[in-house]
C-alpha positions as CSV (number, residue, x, y, z in Angstrom):
1,M,125.4,90.2,111.1
2,D,126.2,87.5,108.6
3,T,129.1,88.4,106.3
4,D,127.1,87.6,103.2
5,L,124.7,90.4,104.0
6,R,125.1,94.0,103.0
7,L,123.3,97.1,104.1
8,I,122.4,99.6,101.4
9,R,120.5,102.9,101.0
10,L,117.4,102.4,98.9
11,G,116.9,104.9,96.1
12,D,113.4,105.9,94.8
13,A,114.2,104.1,91.5
14,S,115.2,100.8,93.2
15,P,113.5,97.7,91.9
16,H,113.0,96.7,95.5
17,V,110.7,99.6,96.4
18,A,107.5,97.6,95.7
19,T,108.7,94.6,97.7
20,L,109.6,96.6,100.8
21,A,106.4,98.8,100.5
22,G,104.5,95.5,100.3
23,W,106.1,94.3,103.5
24,A,105.2,97.5,105.2
25,H,101.6,97.4,103.9
26,D,101.2,93.8,105.1
27,E,102.6,94.6,108.5
28,W,101.2,98.0,109.3
29,G,98.5,98.7,106.6
30,H,95.8,98.4,109.2
31,L,97.0,101.7,110.7
32,H,96.2,103.4,107.3
33,P,92.6,102.2,106.6
34,G,91.6,102.6,103.0
35,R,95.1,103.0,101.6
36,E,95.6,100.6,98.8
37,L,98.9,98.9,98.0
38,A,99.6,101.2,95.0
39,A,99.3,104.3,97.2
40,A,101.5,102.7,99.9
41,I,104.2,102.0,97.2
42,E,104.2,105.6,96.0
43,S,104.3,106.9,99.6
44,F,107.2,104.5,100.4
45,R,109.0,105.7,97.2
46,T,108.9,109.3,98.5
47,D,110.7,108.1,101.7
48,C,113.7,106.8,99.7
49,G,115.6,110.1,99.9
50,P,119.2,110.6,99.0
51,A,120.3,111.4,102.6
52,G,119.0,112.5,106.0
53,V,115.2,112.7,106.3
54,P,113.7,110.8,104.6
55,S,115.9,107.7,104.0
56,V,115.3,104.0,103.6
57,F,117.8,101.3,104.3
58,A,117.7,97.6,103.3
59,V,119.8,94.6,104.2
60,M,120.5,92.5,101.1
61,H,121.3,88.8,100.8
62,E,122.7,88.4,97.3
63,A,120.2,90.4,95.2
64,R,117.2,90.1,97.6
65,P,116.2,92.3,100.5
66,V,115.8,90.6,103.8
67,G,115.2,93.6,106.1
68,M,114.5,97.3,106.1
69,A,114.2,100.4,108.2
70,S,113.4,104.1,107.5
71,L,114.1,107.6,108.8
72,V,111.0,109.7,108.2
73,A,109.7,113.1,109.3
74,D,106.3,111.9,110.3
75,D,105.2,108.4,111.4
76,M,102.4,109.3,113.8
77,S,99.8,111.6,112.3
78,D,98.6,113.1,115.6
79,R,102.1,113.8,117.0
80,Q,103.4,116.4,114.6
81,D,105.5,117.8,117.5
82,L,107.8,114.8,117.4
83,T,110.3,114.4,114.5
84,P,112.1,112.6,113.0
85,W,111.1,108.9,113.4
86,L,112.7,105.5,113.1
87,A,110.0,103.6,111.1
88,S,109.3,100.4,109.2
89,V,111.9,98.2,111.0
90,Y,111.1,94.8,109.5
91,V,113.1,91.6,109.0
92,R,111.7,88.7,107.1
93,P,110.8,85.9,109.6
94,E,113.4,83.4,108.2
95,W,116.2,86.0,108.7
96,R,115.4,87.0,112.3
97,G,117.7,86.4,115.2
98,R,120.9,87.3,113.2
99,G,121.3,91.0,114.4
100,I,119.7,92.4,111.2
101,A,117.2,94.6,113.0
102,S,119.8,95.9,115.4
103,R,122.1,96.8,112.5
104,L,119.3,98.6,110.7
105,V,118.4,100.6,113.8
106,R,122.0,101.6,114.3
107,R,122.3,102.7,110.6
108,V,119.2,104.9,111.0
109,E,120.6,106.3,114.2
110,E,123.9,107.2,112.3
111,E,121.9,108.8,109.6
112,A,119.9,111.0,112.0
113,Q,123.0,111.9,113.9
114,A,125.0,112.8,110.8
115,H,122.2,115.2,109.8
116,G,122.1,117.1,113.0
117,H,119.2,115.3,114.9
118,R,119.9,115.0,118.6
119,R,116.6,113.2,119.4
120,F,114.3,111.0,117.4
121,Y,111.4,108.8,118.0
122,L,109.7,105.5,117.2
123,Y,106.5,103.7,118.2
124,T,106.0,100.0,118.7
125,P,103.2,97.7,119.9
126,D,105.5,94.8,120.8
127,Q,109.3,95.4,120.4
128,Q,110.0,97.6,123.4
129,A,112.6,95.1,124.8
130,L,114.6,95.2,121.5
131,Y,114.7,99.0,121.5
132,R,115.4,99.3,125.2
133,R,118.4,97.0,124.7
134,L,119.6,99.4,122.0
135,G,119.4,102.4,124.3
136,W,115.9,103.7,123.5
137,K,113.8,105.1,126.4
138,D,110.0,105.0,126.9
139,L,108.3,108.3,126.4
140,E,104.6,107.5,126.4
141,D,102.2,104.5,126.4
142,R,99.0,105.2,124.4
143,R,96.5,104.0,121.8
144,Y,97.1,104.8,118.2
145,R,94.5,104.0,115.6
146,G,93.1,101.3,117.9
147,E,96.4,99.7,118.8
148,A,98.3,99.9,122.2
149,V,101.8,101.3,121.5
150,T,104.8,102.7,123.3
151,I,106.4,105.9,121.9
152,M,110.1,105.8,122.6
153,H,112.9,108.2,122.0
154,R,116.7,108.1,121.5
155,D,119.1,110.9,122.4
156,L,122.1,111.1,120.2
157,A,125.4,112.7,121.0
158,P,126.5,115.6,118.7
159,M,128.9,114.7,115.9
160,P,132.5,115.8,116.7
């Protein structure tokens, strides 16, 4: 990752909450029909916990966010048996190809592991190759809210 980029935990009072929630709403809002941007922002704000589940991380360039990822309890409403989830992995198009997504995923993995989680999950319609490269395994292919997705899992070693 570029040396002029830094990875931070996003707090619920961060001035960047609306920006990141807007990215998530633009990318995945179709999976939550009828949810307006204001509601998406408030939901995102509640994901900005102080540690563990939930947590939101952002990669910053100077004072601007360029990527994000979250650790949340529930990312797939009909799979309450699976928790926690890596969610909202997003990097601005002009910043892709620099290892930012991989760094964000690793940071969320570290957070999950540090808080006692040995397995956690994600779903993706199109980034299976990225996650497989990072050690994630396919669990299930299915349709979720009209979209073909793969649920994947990652097993983490216990902390020493």
